N, C-alpha and C positions, 0 to 999 in steps of 0.2 A: 250269346255268352253273357253271363251275369257280371255285375260290377265286381264281385269278389273274385271271380275267375280271371277277369281282365287284370285285376290288381296283382293276383298271384303270378300270372304269366309275365307281366311287366317286371315284377320283382325278380323272377327267375332270370329274365334277360339282363337286368341290371347287375345281378350277381355275377353273371358270366363275363360282362364287359371288361372289368379290370383284368381278368385272366387273359381275355382275347387281346387286349391292348398290350399286355406284358409280352405275350407271344409274338405279336407284331413287331415290337421293339427288339426282341431277342433275335428275330430273323431279318432285321433291317440291313445287316451287313454281314452275310455269311462268311465265315473265316476258313472253314475246312473244304472249300470248293474252289474250282477254277472259274474265273470270270469268262463267260463265253464271248466269242468274237461278235456275236449279234447284240451284245449288251455293252459294247464299248462306245466311248465318246469321241466326238470329232476333234480335229486339231484346234479348231477355234475355241471350243469349250475348255480343252486342256490348257490352252495358252492363257485364257482368262483366269483359270484356276491358279496356274503357276505364277502369273503376275501378282495375284493377290497375296500368295504366300511369300513372295519375294519383296513386294513393295511395302516395307515396314517402317514404322516409327523408330524401331531399333536401329535401322540403317541411317535414319536422320540423326540419331543420337551419336553414331560413329562420326558423322560429319561435324557435329558440334564438338566432339572430343578432339578431332583432328585439328580444328581451328584453335581450340584451347591449347593444344600441344604445339602450336607454332608452325603447322604445316601450311604450305601455300596451296592454292587451288590446283595448280598444275601437279603438285605432288599427290594430292588426294585423287586426282584423275588417273594418275599412273597406278596408284594402289587399287582403284576400282577396276581398271583394265586387267591388271594381273590377277585379281581375285575372280573376276568374271570368266577369264580364260580358264583358270583352274577348275572352276565350278562347272563350266560347260563340258570339259573333258570328263570330270567325275560323273556329272549328270547323265551323259550319254551311256556310260556303263550301267549306272544304278537304275535309271529309268527304263532302259530297254530290257533289263532283267525282269521287271514287272510286266512289261508289255509282252515279252516272249513267253513267259511261263503262266501269266494270269494269276499268280499266287502272291499273297502278302509276304512281307519280309520274314516274319517269325516262323511261318509254316514252311516256306522255302528253305529256311535255315535248318529245319528238322531233316529235310531230305539230303542236304549237302553237308552240314556240319555234325549231324547225328544228335543224339539226346543231349550230351554235355555241351556241344557247340551251340545247339539251338537254345539251351538254357542260358548260356553266356550271351548270345546275341539278344535274347529277350531282356536280360538284365540291363544290357547296354541301352536297349530301346527305352526302358523305363527310366533309367538315369538321365538320358538325354532329353526325352520328352518332358519329364516332370521338372527337370532343372529349368528349362525354358518356360514351362507353364507357370511356375512360381515367380520367376523374374518378371514376366510380362504382366502378371497381376499387380506386382509391386510397382512396375513402371506406370501402369494406368493410374494408380493412386498418386504417384508423383506428378503425373500430368494434371490431374485434378487439383493437386496442391498448387501447382504453378498457375493454373487458370482461375481457381476460385479461392485459394488459400485454405484448402481442405486440411483439417487436422485429424488426429486419431488415425494415422495412416496404417498402423498395424491392423486395426479393425476393418478398414475399407479394403486393404490388400486381401485379407481373408475372404471378405464378402464377394469381392470381384472374382476371386478364384473359384468360389463355389457356384456363382451365377453362370460362369463361362462353360459349364458342362452341358448346357441345354441342347445345342445342336448335335452333340455326340450321342445323345440319347436316341436320336433318330438315324444314326449311322452315317456312312460316307456321303450318301446322296444329299442329305441335309447340309452337311459341311460344305460340299462342293457347290450346291445351289446358292447358299449364302455368299460364298466367296465370289462366284461368277457374276451374279446378278445384282448384288448389293455393293460389296466391297470394291471389286475391280474397277467398275466405271468411275466411282467417286474418287478413288485413290489416284488413278491415272490422270484424271482431269485436274485434280488438285496439285499433284507433283509437277506436271508439265507447266501449268499456269504459274506456279511459284518460280520456277527457273526462268521462264520467259520474262516475267515481270522483273525479276532481279537483274537480268542482263540489260533490260530496256531502261532501267532506272538511271539516274544521274551518276550513281556510283559504279555502273556497269563496267566502264573502261578500266577501272582501277581494281577490279576484283581479283585479277591474277597477280597483283603485287603481294610480296611476302608480308604476313602479318607482323606487327610490332610486338611479338611475343617470343620468348626464348624457346627454341625448338627442343621439345622433349619427346616427340613421337615421330617415328620414321615410316617410310613407305611400306616395308615388309611387315612391320608390326600392324599397321592399319589393314593391310591385305589379309592378314590372319584373322583380325577382328571381323572383317567383311565375310570371309569364308565361314566363320563360326555362326554368324547371323543367318547366312543363306542356307546353311546346312540343315537338313532334316535327318538324313541317314536312312529313312524308311521310304525312299522314293518308289521302291517296288509296290508298296501299299497303294500309292496314289496312281502310278502309271500302269497298274494292271487293268485300269479302266480305260486305257488309251488304245486306239486302233493299232493293229500290228503293222506299223509302217515307221521304220527308224528315221526316215527323212522327216516325217511329220513331228516326231519327238524332238528332233534337232531344232525345228522351228519353234516349238513350244518352249524348249529349254533356253534357247538363245534369246527369245523375246522376253521371257520371264526374268532370267538373270541379267540381261542387258538393261532392262528398265529398272528392275529392283536394285541392282548394284551400281547403277550410274546416276539415275535421276534422284533417288531419295538421299543417298549420302551427300551428293552435291547440294541438294536443297537444304539439308541441315547445316552444311558448311556456310552456305550463302546467308542463311538467316543469322547464324552466329556472327558472321563478318559484318553484315549490314546493321545489326542491332548494337554491336559493340558491347553486348551484355556479358557479364562474367558468371552468371548463374543460369542453370537450366530453366528455372521458373521465369526469369526475366526474358530469356530468349523465346520461350513459348508465348509470352504476352506479345512480344514483337511479331512473332510468327502469325498470331491471330489477327493483329492489325494489318499486316502486310498481305497475307494470302487468303484470309477468310473474312475480309471486309469489317474487321473489328467485332464480329459476332462471336462472343465467347461461347454461347450455347452451341453454335454450329461447330466450333472447334472441338468442343467436348464430344459431339456426335461423331465427327470424322475420326478423331483419335480412338474413340471407343470401338467404332466399326472395324478399324484396322487391327487393334489388339485382340478383339474377340475372334476375328478371322484367323489370326496367327495361333491363338491358343486352341482353336478348333483343331488345327493340324497337330499341335504339340500333344494334346490329350489323345487324339486319335491314334497317334504313334504308341503311346503308353498303353492304351486300352487293348490294342491288338497284341501287344507283347504279353500282357497278363492273360488274355484270352487263349494264347498259345498253351499256357500251363493248364487252363481250365477246359481244354478241348472245345473251345468255341461256345461254351455255355455261360449263363449268368452274366450276360453283357450289361444289363441295366445296373445290377449291383456293382459290377466292375467300374462303370462310369462314375457312379455315386461315390464309391470308396476312394477312387483316385482323385475326385474333386475334393474330398476331405483331406487327402494327403497333400494336394496342391495348396489348400488353405494353410496347412501347417508349414509347408515350405515357404510360402509367401510371408507368413508372419515372422519366421526365423530370419529370412533375408532382410526384412524391414528392420528388425531389431538390431541386425549387425551394423546398420547405419553406414554402409559402404557400398553404394550403388555401383560405382565404377569398378571396384574390385570384384564384386559379384558378377558384373557383366563380363569382365575379362576371363574369370574362371569358367563360367557357364559357356561362353562362346568358345573357349579353348577346348573344353571337354567335348562339345558338340562337333567341333571341327576334326577331332582326332578319334575318339573312341568308337562310335558306331560305324562311321565310314570305313574304318579298317576292316570290319566284318563284311560290310556290303560289297566292298571291292573284291575280297576273297571269293564271295559268293558269285559275283559277276564273272570273274575269271574262270570259275568252275563251270558255269553255264556255257560260256562261249569257247573255252579252250581245253576243257578236260579231255575230251576224246582225241583232239589233235595232238596234245602234248604227252598224255599218259597212255593213250590207247584204251583207257577204261571208259565205261559208260554207266549211267544211272538209269533207272526205269523211266520210260517215256510215258506220257499221258495219251489220251485218246484225241481224235480230231486234230492231229498234227501238233499237239502241244508237246514241247520237248521234255517236260518233266511231269511225272505223276505226283499227286499229293501223297506224302508218306506219313503214316500214322506214327504215334509215339511207339507203339508196339513193334512196328516193322523197322524203325530207324536204327541205325548202327549206334554203338556205344558212344562213338565220337570220331570226328575227322581229325586225327593227330596233326597232320600237316596244316590243316586250316586253322586249328586252335593255336598252334605255335606261331603261325604267321600273324594272326590277329593280335595275340599278346605282344609279339615283338613290335608290331606297329604302334600299339598303345603305349608301350614303354618308351619308345623313341619319341613319340609325340608328347608324352607327359614330361619327359626330361628336357626336351628342347622348348617346350611351351610353358614351363613353370607351373605344372599341374600336380606336383607331388607335395602333399602337406608335410610340414616339418623341415623342408629344405630351405636354404636361404633365398632361392629364387622363386618360391611359391607365390603366385599372383603377380610376379614381376618379370621373370625371365622370358625372353622371346628370341630364339636363335633361328635366323632364316625364316622360313615359313613352315612351322612345325607340322601343320596339316599335310602338306605335300610330302614332307619327309616321312611321316608315318605311313601314308598311302603307298609310297614307293617301297618302303621297307616290307610291308605286308605283301605287296605284289611280287617283289623279287623272290622272297622266301617261298611263297606258294608256287610260283612258276618253277622254281628249282625243285621242289618236291614233286610236282607233276612230271617233270622231265625225268627225274630219278626213278619214278614208278615204271616208266617204259622199259627200263633195263632190269627191273626186279622180276625174278622168275616165279617166286612163290605167290600164288593167288591169295593166300591168307594174309601175307604181309602187305600186299597191295590193298586189300580190303580194309585192313586195320589202319594203314597209313592214310588212306583217302576217305575212310568212313563210308564205304559203299554199303547201301542197304541190301537186304535180301531181294533177289530178282522177282519179278512178277511171275505168278503161276496161274493155273486155271482157276484157282479159288482165291480171287483177290481179297474177298472179305476175310478169309482165314489169315492171309498174310498181313492184313491191316494196311494194305496200300489202296488208296482210293484216287480215282481220276474223275470223280463225279463233277458235273458242272451245276450251275444254278438250276433249280427246278423251273 
């Protein structure tokens, strides 16, 4: 082969490489397929992943706010216990839906809630994921401000938001690998070391004394905060990669929620108490001296690793929701565009100059909005046939649900949509999430998240029971949004139960 021929062949290969790379990225996390049981992860891997998503700097910030609000260490421990209990109960429903069906949240919603319900669930996914995504980018800029005196926080908040899209370009496996093998070991060692050292210090015996600060924050308010930080709402997206063993999911969930919702809020509280600082920046400086040997650069690395891991999960949530509308296509463009949206949200949040208020609103939205939809979907998967006598198309290889295309999906699950909206309204009213009302950003009645979940659950259970006594098949189908049944020509029906190639 001549030099010119070799050059032309090489040029042709190089020309195709970008297209091949794009195709590889597009197929990195298939959306319209069921994760086969042979491709599932072990309980150890899932536990490490879930610990990383729960062990957050945001939880430390809650501990800092609790101490600033005059709570005692005993009070925040009670708040942590209440929140962790609520989240394990919710998580067992949400995670097992993903494990049992092997489908992501937005696609499963299509088969359960119909076209309109799936669109509603996807919008809630985007709002929840991007709200946290923007906040975490802002919080990272505030961390750097506290450690290094960083200025121009609007600029850096936006840049952090844009840079955090990297892992999502490679799909779930990249997100989970980073979380398991980089973030989880570092965060666990750091959090446990901090608490042990705090109690072993000379101030240890006095840490349970009430702080000399007027109490402005209560146990239930703090529990709601913790639930909002721990909540993703798209747990099926993550646990569809877990082995089909509910007991193992309970271990992963309890381990993740237990460590994330106990160790890190308490660590944040202890640092605020021991430092005696009145600002977040001063507390971070003390934190660096106390738990990271005074190495500011190391502190920056640890905080960055944590917040990047969290935003991997937040962006993954929003990406899958948008992909639902796009039928699983143009994933790379979706990731990039949502990164730009995250940049805009981060800049707007930074300009508002109200970190605590933004934190309250975002945490409240996350605790209420999407989980109401997830719980309705979980009740449908596990109780629909028992309570209503109705069934949805089953998938192959023992999977309880087939993947339903947009064409085959019902117009909407009236009962499910009503239950979801009722839960959202109750949570928004009791949680101060309605703009323009006197309680916006302030009100917190009981535990709004739990009140919203119970409202959605009771209404949907009531509708399923009522369907059993309804004789008209058409009324039942409309009420519960039942898709057309499988026929011999699945492709014509638009119903797919294909697994990964």
